[in-house]
C-alpha positions in Angstrom: 0.0 0.1 0.0 1.2 3.4 -0.7 0.9 7.0 -0.3 -0.5 7.3 -3.7 -3.5 5.4 -2.7 -4.0 7.7 0.2 -3.8 10.7 -2.0 -6.3 9.3 -4.5 -8.7 8.5 -1.5 -8.4 12.0 -0.2 -9.2 13.4 -3.5 -12.2 11.0 -3.7 -13.4 11.9 -0.2 -13.0 8.3 1.0 -10.3 8.7 3.7 -11.0 9.3 7.4 -8.4 10.6 9.8 -7.7 9.4 13.2 -7.9 6.4 15.5 -11.6 7.1 16.4 -12.8 6.9 12.9 -10.7 3.7 12.3 -12.2 2.1 15.4 -15.7 3.4 14.4 -15.5 1.8 10.9 -13.8 -1.4 12.1 -14.0 -4.3 9.8 -15.9 -2.1 7.2 -12.6 -0.2 6.4 -10.9 -1.1 3.2 -7.4 -0.4 4.4 -6.0 1.2 7.6 -2.7 2.9 7.3 -0.5 4.3 10.2 2.5 6.5 10.4 5.8 4.7 11.5 6.1 7.0 14.5 2.5 6.5 15.8 2.1 6.3 19.6 2.3 2.9 21.2 -1.2 3.4 22.8 -2.7 3.9 19.3 -1.1 0.8 17.9 -2.3 -1.2 20.9 -6.0 0.1 20.5 -5.9 -1.1 16.8 -4.4 -4.5 17.5 -6.9 -5.0 20.5 -9.8 -4.4 18.0 -8.5 -6.9 15.7 -7.8 -4.5 12.9 -4.9 -4.9 10.5 -3.0 -2.0 9.3 0.0 -1.1 7.1 2.8 1.0 8.2 3.9 4.0 6.1 6.3 6.9 6.5 6.7 9.1 9.4 3.9 11.7 10.3 6.0 14.6 9.1 6.7 12.9 5.7 3.0 12.0 5.3 1.8 15.5 6.0 4.2 17.0 3.6 3.4 14.3 0.8 -0.3 14.5 1.1 -0.2 18.2 1.5 -2.1 18.3 4.8 -2.3 21.2 7.0 -2.5 19.0 10.1 -0.7 15.9 11.4 -2.4 12.5 11.6 -1.1 9.2 12.7 -4.0 7.0 11.3 -5.6 7.0 8.0 -8.7 4.8 7.2 -9.7 4.2 3.5 -13.3 3.4 3.2 
């Protein structure tokens, strides 16, 4: 999985940001991506919910590449 998929999802309006949205969608989520420097508590919440995720680049790199004006650790593609 790649940043390209996230960028396309953002443009299509199919990406949700944050741990709460990932947990809310749960198994309905197509893909869940996290930054490699995501907090341990966040990773533990995803694992305890039984959700699989892919690890991407750091938060700073993702923010820059996705041209976001905020930082996010968890991205959920619906």
